[in-house]
KESEZA-464526 format. One line per 8 residues: number of its first residue (from 1); their letters; for each residue x, y, z of C-alpha. Coordinates in Angstrom, 1 decimal, always signed. Layout:
BEGIN
NUM	A	X/Y/Z; ...
***
This chain:
BEGIN
1	MKKTIICI	+52.4/-31.7/+98.0; +54.0/-29.7/+95.3; +53.7/-30.8/+91.7; +56.6/-30.3/+89.3; +56.4/-30.4/+85.6; +59.8/-31.6/+84.3; +59.1/-31.5/+80.5; +60.0/-28.5/+78.4
9	LTFVLVQT	+57.0/-26.8/+77.0; +57.7/-25.6/+73.5; +54.9/-23.1/+72.8; +55.8/-19.4/+72.6; +54.4/-17.1/+75.3; +52.2/-14.5/+73.7; +51.6/-11.1/+75.3; +47.9/-11.8/+75.6
17	QLWAQQVE	+48.6/-14.8/+77.9; +50.3/-12.6/+80.5; +47.8/-12.6/+83.3; +49.5/-11.4/+86.4; +49.6/-8.6/+88.9; +52.7/-6.4/+89.5; +55.0/-6.7/+92.5; +54.8/-3.7/+94.8
25	SYSIELEF	+58.0/-4.6/+96.7; +60.9/-7.0/+96.8; +63.3/-8.2/+99.4; +65.9/-10.5/+97.9; +68.7/-12.6/+99.4; +71.3/-14.4/+97.2; +74.3/-16.6/+97.9; +76.6/-17.4/+95.1
33	FPEDAQMW	+78.9/-20.4/+95.0; +78.0/-21.9/+98.4; +80.2/-24.8/+99.7; +77.0/-26.8/+100.4; +75.5/-26.4/+97.0; +72.7/-29.0/+96.4; +69.8/-29.6/+94.0; +67.1/-32.1/+94.8
41	GYKVASQN	+69.1/-33.2/+97.9; +72.2/-34.1/+95.9; +75.5/-32.2/+96.2; +76.4/-30.4/+93.0; +79.4/-28.3/+91.7; +79.3/-24.8/+93.0; +81.0/-23.1/+90.1; +77.9/-21.5/+88.6
49	FVRGNATC	+75.5/-22.1/+91.5; +73.3/-19.7/+93.3; +70.8/-20.1/+96.1; +68.2/-17.4/+96.7; +64.9/-16.3/+98.2; +62.7/-13.4/+97.5; +59.8/-11.9/+99.5; +57.3/-10.5/+96.9
57	KLSEPLNA	+54.4/-8.3/+98.0; +51.8/-8.2/+95.2; +49.5/-5.4/+94.1; +46.5/-7.8/+94.2; +45.9/-11.2/+95.9; +47.0/-14.4/+94.1; +44.5/-15.8/+91.6; +44.2/-18.8/+89.4
65	KTHFFLHG	+46.2/-17.1/+86.6; +49.0/-15.7/+88.8; +52.5/-16.9/+87.7; +56.1/-15.9/+87.7; +59.3/-16.6/+85.8; +62.8/-17.4/+86.7; +65.9/-18.3/+84.6; +65.5/-21.8/+83.1
73	ELKIDSIS	+68.4/-23.3/+85.0; +66.9/-22.4/+88.4; +64.4/-24.6/+90.3; +61.8/-23.8/+92.9; +62.7/-25.2/+96.3; +59.5/-24.0/+98.1; +57.0/-21.2/+98.3; +55.5/-20.0/+101.5
81	SDYGLLDY	+53.0/-17.4/+102.8; +51.4/-16.5/+106.1; +49.3/-19.6/+105.7; +52.3/-21.9/+105.3; +53.7/-23.7/+102.3; +51.9/-23.2/+99.0; +51.3/-25.8/+96.3; +52.5/-25.0/+92.8
89	ESGKEYYE	+53.4/-26.4/+89.4; +56.7/-25.4/+87.7; +58.1/-26.1/+84.3; +60.3/-24.8/+81.5; +59.2/-23.1/+78.3; +60.5/-21.0/+75.5; +60.8/-17.5/+76.8; +62.3/-14.6/+74.8
97	DDYSLIGR	+62.9/-12.3/+77.8; +65.8/-14.4/+79.0; +69.3/-14.6/+77.5; +69.1/-18.4/+77.4; +65.7/-18.3/+75.7; +64.4/-20.9/+78.2; +62.5/-19.6/+81.3; +61.0/-21.5/+84.2
105	KTIFNLPE	+57.3/-20.6/+84.6; +55.6/-21.3/+88.0; +51.9/-21.2/+88.6; +50.1/-21.5/+92.0; +47.6/-24.1/+93.1; +45.7/-21.9/+95.5; +44.0/-22.9/+98.7; +40.4/-21.9/+98.9
113	SQEINEVR	+39.2/-18.8/+100.8; +42.7/-17.5/+101.5; +43.6/-14.0/+100.4; +47.4/-14.0/+99.8; +49.2/-10.8/+98.8; +52.7/-11.8/+99.9; +54.8/-14.8/+99.1; +58.3/-15.9/+99.9
121	IYYSGFLS	+60.0/-17.9/+97.1; +63.0/-20.1/+97.7; +65.0/-21.2/+94.7; +68.4/-22.5/+93.6; +70.3/-23.6/+90.5; +72.8/-22.4/+87.9; +73.5/-19.3/+85.9; +75.8/-20.5/+83.2
129	ASRSRSLS	+76.9/-18.7/+80.2; +74.6/-19.2/+77.2; +75.2/-18.3/+73.5; +71.5/-18.7/+72.6; +70.9/-14.9/+72.5; +74.3/-13.2/+73.2; +77.9/-13.9/+73.7; +77.1/-13.8/+77.4
137	DYMRADER	+80.4/-12.5/+78.8; +78.1/-10.3/+80.9; +75.2/-12.6/+81.6; +76.6/-15.4/+83.8; +77.9/-16.4/+87.3; +81.3/-18.0/+87.6; +83.1/-18.9/+90.8; +86.5/-18.1/+89.3
145	EGVFLRSY	+85.6/-14.7/+87.8; +82.5/-13.3/+89.5; +78.9/-12.5/+88.9; +77.6/-10.6/+85.9; +73.8/-10.4/+85.7; +71.1/-8.2/+84.5; +67.4/-8.9/+85.0; +64.2/-8.8/+82.8
153	WYSIWFPL	+65.1/-9.3/+79.1; +68.5/-10.7/+80.1; +69.0/-13.0/+83.1; +66.0/-13.6/+85.4; +67.7/-14.1/+88.7; +64.8/-13.0/+90.9; +61.1/-14.0/+90.5; +59.5/-11.9/+87.7
161	FPDEEGDS	+55.7/-11.5/+87.9; +54.9/-10.1/+84.4; +52.7/-7.1/+83.8; +49.4/-7.7/+82.1; +50.8/-6.3/+78.8; +54.2/-7.8/+79.2; +55.8/-4.4/+79.8; +58.4/-3.5/+82.4
169	YSSDFRSV	+57.4/-1.7/+85.5; +58.8/-0.2/+88.7; +58.9/-1.9/+92.1; +60.2/-1.0/+95.5; +63.4/-3.0/+96.0; +63.6/-2.6/+99.7; +66.6/-4.9/+100.1; +68.9/-6.9/+97.9
177	RVTTPEKF	+71.4/-8.9/+99.9; +74.3/-10.7/+98.1; +76.8/-13.1/+99.6; +79.9/-14.2/+97.7; +83.4/-15.4/+98.5; +85.4/-12.7/+100.3; +87.6/-11.9/+97.3; +84.6/-10.5/+95.3
185	LTIVGGEM	+83.3/-6.9/+95.8; +79.6/-6.6/+94.8; +77.7/-3.7/+93.2; +74.0/-3.8/+92.8; +73.0/-0.1/+92.7; +71.1/+2.3/+94.9; +72.6/+2.7/+98.3; +74.8/+0.2/+100.1
193	TKETVENS	+73.4/-0.1/+103.6; +75.7/-2.8/+105.0; +78.8/-4.8/+104.3; +80.2/-7.6/+106.4; +83.0/-10.2/+106.0; +82.7/-13.4/+108.0; +84.0/-17.0/+107.5; +85.7/-15.9/+104.2
201	LRTTEWSL	+82.3/-14.7/+102.9; +81.4/-11.1/+102.0; +77.8/-9.9/+102.3; +76.6/-6.6/+101.0; +73.1/-5.2/+101.4; +71.6/-2.7/+99.0; +68.5/-0.5/+99.1; +67.4/+0.7/+95.6
209	GKADISSL	+64.0/+2.1/+96.5; +61.7/+2.4/+93.5; +63.5/+1.0/+90.4; +62.5/-0.5/+87.1; +62.6/-4.3/+87.1; +64.4/-4.3/+83.8; +67.5/-2.5/+85.1; +68.3/-4.3/+88.3
217	QITSRPFS	+71.8/-6.0/+88.1; +74.5/-7.6/+90.1; +78.3/-7.4/+89.3; +80.9/-9.1/+91.6; +84.6/-9.2/+90.8; +87.9/-9.0/+92.7; +87.8/-5.3/+92.4; +90.0/-2.5/+93.7
225	VLTNEEQL	+88.3/+0.8/+94.4; +89.0/+4.5/+93.9; +86.7/+7.3/+95.1; +86.0/+11.0/+95.2; +83.2/+12.7/+97.0; +80.4/+11.7/+94.5; +81.7/+8.8/+92.6; +83.5/+5.4/+93.0
233	IYYVGDQN	+85.2/+3.4/+90.3; +85.5/-0.4/+90.8; +88.3/-1.8/+88.6; +90.5/-4.8/+88.0; +93.0/-3.1/+85.6; +95.5/-0.2/+85.9; +95.0/+2.3/+88.7; +96.2/+5.3/+86.7
241	KARGILDF	+93.6/+4.5/+84.0; +91.0/+4.2/+86.7; +92.0/+7.6/+88.1; +91.7/+9.2/+84.6; +88.2/+7.8/+84.1; +87.1/+9.0/+87.6; +88.4/+12.5/+86.9; +86.6/+12.5/+83.5
249	CSSLEKVY	+83.3/+11.4/+85.0; +83.6/+14.1/+87.7; +84.0/+16.8/+85.0; +81.0/+15.4/+83.0; +78.8/+15.2/+86.1; +79.2/+19.0/+86.7; +77.8/+19.6/+83.2; +75.0/+17.1/+83.6
257	QEDFRKPD	+74.0/+18.6/+86.9; +74.0/+22.1/+85.5; +72.2/+21.6/+82.3; +70.0/+18.5/+82.6; +67.8/+16.8/+85.2; +68.9/+15.8/+88.7; +68.4/+12.0/+88.7; +65.9/+10.5/+91.2
265	QKGQLYIV	+68.2/+7.8/+92.6; +69.8/+6.7/+95.8; +73.5/+6.5/+96.5; +76.8/+7.6/+94.9; +77.6/+7.0/+91.3; +79.3/+3.6/+90.7; +81.6/+3.2/+87.7; +82.3/-0.5/+87.2
273	EMPEYGDI	+84.9/-2.2/+85.0; +83.2/-5.2/+83.4; +84.1/-8.0/+80.9; +83.5/-7.7/+77.2; +80.0/-6.6/+76.2; +79.6/-4.9/+79.6; +78.9/-1.3/+78.4; +75.6/-0.8/+80.2
281	ASGNMIGI	+74.0/+1.6/+82.6; +71.1/+1.6/+85.1; +70.3/+4.0/+87.8; +73.5/+5.1/+89.6; +75.6/+2.3/+88.2; +77.6/+2.5/+85.0; +79.3/-0.5/+83.5; +82.2/-0.2/+81.1
289	SEKVFNDF	+83.8/-3.0/+79.2; +87.5/-3.9/+79.7; +88.3/-2.6/+76.2; +86.7/+0.8/+77.0; +88.6/+0.9/+80.3; +92.0/+0.0/+78.7; +91.6/+2.3/+75.7; +90.1/+5.3/+77.5
297	ENDDYSKR	+93.2/+7.6/+77.6; +93.8/+7.5/+73.8; +90.5/+6.6/+72.4; +87.7/+9.1/+71.8; +85.2/+6.3/+71.3; +85.8/+5.0/+74.8; +85.2/+8.5/+76.3; +82.0/+8.8/+74.3
305	TIAHEMVH	+80.9/+5.3/+75.5; +81.4/+6.3/+79.2; +79.7/+9.7/+78.7; +76.7/+8.0/+76.9; +76.2/+5.4/+79.6; +76.5/+8.0/+82.3; +74.0/+10.5/+80.8; +70.9/+8.3/+80.7
313	PYVQIPLE	+69.4/+9.2/+84.1; +70.1/+12.9/+83.6; +68.1/+13.2/+80.4; +64.9/+11.3/+81.2; +61.4/+12.7/+81.4; +58.6/+10.6/+83.0; +56.6/+9.1/+80.1; +54.2/+6.2/+79.5
321	RNNEFYAL	+55.3/+3.6/+77.0; +52.5/+4.7/+74.6; +53.6/+8.3/+74.6; +54.9/+9.2/+71.1; +58.0/+10.8/+72.6; +59.0/+7.7/+74.5; +61.6/+6.4/+72.0; +63.0/+9.9/+71.4
329	VIEGFPSF	+63.5/+10.5/+75.2; +64.6/+7.0/+76.3; +67.2/+6.4/+73.6; +67.3/+9.5/+71.4; +68.2/+12.0/+74.1; +71.2/+10.1/+75.5; +72.6/+9.6/+72.0; +73.1/+13.4/+71.6
337	FHLYAMSK	+73.3/+15.0/+75.0; +76.5/+13.1/+76.1; +78.2/+14.7/+73.1; +76.9/+18.1/+74.0; +78.2/+17.7/+77.5; +81.6/+16.5/+76.2; +81.9/+19.6/+74.1; +81.6/+21.7/+77.3
345	VADLKGFD	+84.3/+19.9/+79.3; +87.1/+22.4/+79.2; +90.0/+20.0/+79.6; +88.8/+17.5/+77.0; +91.4/+18.0/+74.3; +90.8/+17.1/+70.7; +87.0/+16.6/+70.9; +85.3/+18.3/+67.9
353	IRALMLNT	+81.6/+18.0/+68.0; +81.1/+19.8/+64.7; +83.3/+17.4/+62.9; +81.5/+14.5/+64.5; +78.1/+15.9/+63.5; +79.3/+16.4/+59.9; +80.3/+12.7/+59.8; +77.0/+11.8/+61.3
361	EASYMKKK	+75.2/+13.7/+58.6; +77.2/+12.1/+55.8; +76.5/+8.7/+57.3; +72.8/+9.4/+57.7; +72.4/+10.6/+54.1; +74.2/+7.5/+52.8; +71.9/+5.2/+54.9; +68.8/+7.0/+53.6
369	ESGLDRRG	+69.9/+6.5/+50.1; +71.1/+2.9/+50.3; +69.0/+1.4/+53.1; +72.1/-0.3/+54.4; +74.4/+0.2/+57.4; +78.2/+0.6/+57.1; +78.7/-3.2/+56.9; +76.1/-3.6/+54.1
377	NPLPEEKP	+73.4/-5.0/+56.3; +69.7/-3.9/+55.7; +68.5/-1.2/+58.0; +65.0/-1.1/+59.4; +62.5/+0.9/+57.3; +62.9/+4.7/+57.8; +60.1/+6.3/+59.7; +59.5/+9.6/+61.4
385	ILEISAEE	+61.0/+9.9/+64.9; +57.7/+10.2/+66.6; +56.3/+7.0/+64.9; +58.9/+4.8/+66.5; +57.1/+2.8/+69.2; +58.6/+1.6/+72.5; +58.6/-1.9/+71.1; +60.7/-0.8/+68.1
393	IGNYKDRF	+63.5/+0.9/+70.1; +65.7/-2.1/+69.7; +65.4/-2.0/+65.9; +66.5/+1.7/+65.7; +68.7/+2.2/+68.7; +72.3/+3.1/+67.9; +71.7/+2.2/+64.2; +69.7/+4.8/+62.3
401	ILSDRVKL	+66.9/+7.2/+63.4; +67.4/+7.1/+67.2; +71.0/+8.0/+66.8; +71.7/+9.8/+63.5; +68.5/+11.8/+62.9; +67.9/+12.6/+66.6; +71.5/+13.8/+66.9; +71.1/+16.0/+63.9
409	FLYHLWIR	+67.8/+17.4/+65.1; +69.1/+18.4/+68.6; +72.3/+19.7/+67.1; +70.2/+21.8/+64.7; +68.2/+23.3/+67.6; +71.5/+24.1/+69.5; +73.0/+25.9/+66.5; +69.8/+27.8/+65.8
417	MGDKRFQV	+69.3/+28.8/+69.4; +72.9/+29.6/+70.3; +74.6/+28.5/+73.5; +72.8/+30.7/+76.0; +69.3/+30.2/+74.7; +69.9/+26.4/+74.2; +71.1/+26.1/+77.8; +67.9/+27.8/+79.0
425	FLRELFDL	+65.8/+25.6/+76.7; +67.4/+22.5/+78.3; +66.7/+23.5/+81.8; +63.1/+24.2/+80.9; +62.8/+20.9/+79.0; +64.2/+18.8/+81.8; +62.1/+20.5/+84.4; +59.0/+19.0/+82.8
433	DSLDYSKL	+57.1/+16.2/+84.4; +55.7/+15.0/+81.1; +56.2/+15.8/+77.4; +53.9/+16.1/+74.4; +54.1/+17.8/+71.1; +52.5/+21.1/+72.2; +54.8/+21.4/+75.2; +57.9/+20.9/+73.1
441	ESLVETKI	+56.6/+23.2/+70.3; +55.9/+26.0/+72.9; +59.4/+25.6/+74.4; +61.1/+25.8/+71.0; +59.0/+28.7/+69.8; +60.1/+30.9/+72.6; +63.7/+30.4/+71.5; +63.2/+30.1/+67.7
449	PGFEKDLN	+60.0/+32.0/+66.6; +58.5/+30.6/+63.5; +60.0/+27.2/+63.9; +56.6/+25.2/+63.7; +57.0/+23.9/+60.2; +60.6/+22.8/+60.7; +59.8/+21.1/+64.0; +57.0/+19.2/+62.2
457	TWLRTNDY	+59.4/+18.2/+59.4; +62.0/+16.9/+61.9; +59.7/+14.9/+64.0; +56.8/+13.8/+61.8; +58.4/+13.3/+58.4; +61.5/+11.6/+56.9; +62.4/+14.7/+54.9; +65.9/+16.3/+55.2
465	PENFRIKK	+65.7/+19.5/+53.3; +68.7/+21.7/+52.4; +68.1/+24.1/+55.2; +68.7/+21.3/+57.7; +72.2/+20.6/+56.4; +75.2/+21.6/+58.5; +77.0/+24.4/+56.9; +80.6/+23.4/+56.0
***
């Protein structure tokens, strides 16, 4: 007989309490807004309702400390294994890695002498908008408008078994099956393997393969679709604007493919128009907000937003989270290389990367002096690029070091090397399977002999000497 804890636990989950093995593979099925929506045997409104199940193959057998999380509005209906139904306890607690700040934690009451590596978890409930952590235009499910969900650190719509250190990790998402009313088209990412429409319901099945648990997402809206050979754009706005964005992305991808790393991902590139706050990217799916979509033709910022979201998978190098280059690669590289690519798109009129970098330099110098952003808010303490840890990325991303100083550093390398040598440097850089200081120093030295001291200043200090300044 399952036991259910109804009370809300108020203690904060500390990283040292995260005892759990990783999930080797997932197979997930979800139905949004079913007509027969029920909780605890009682019919409920279907407006924000979802019913799901997930088969989770674990890296190690279940033990007394194994637990998983779901979004706080979801409940566990049952858990089964090859041995039959499993007993468990489930309750709510404060949980930072969910946009509502309330997660449902479930622990197992294990049968004796049974080695269980695979469980099937059935669950149901609501995914309503919450303003606890964000404005939530993207993190919600709504029968009138669609489904807008991310996963770990946002909206936990599939069972999350935490890593021992609380970090994200990759799992094999063999299948993600999503059923919605027929009017909605769904994008998950990876490769769409099947789509059916029956009884006014649309079901799509996706295979993502190996993917980070933090990047999995679902977007469903009453979309229209345009496509070329490599890319599709799902949109609800003006068709001509959608065509312009698709052409722009096609031009960018040619540069990305030529100069950067070929992404290790399945499927075509999906460009998806989302509600406000939907400027996101993961794998082969790029989300752009309605504002960016509508302003694209006449707004340089909208073009930069699309280029930035699109460039992420092309400029990544495999790194552990404790690698000192992790923050630089994960968020620093995308902040500059989308601008570099835009400067090489022949038909992109009016884009002046030098003027943009001069503005970046002026902004950086002002921030260094004042310690405040352009709105007068305090900035995080300045520290060298290679001293920013993975956990601190959110403090520096798009605000100070990971944008301004990194942009200036990479632009400086480009100017010092010149176009041809810099292009060779990039191909060599993104051909690496890992990165450390000696590898980068060797690559740079072949293009700029005697650059050791300047490289150290850029990466290991906060100094910005006169010889770094952009010549006006």
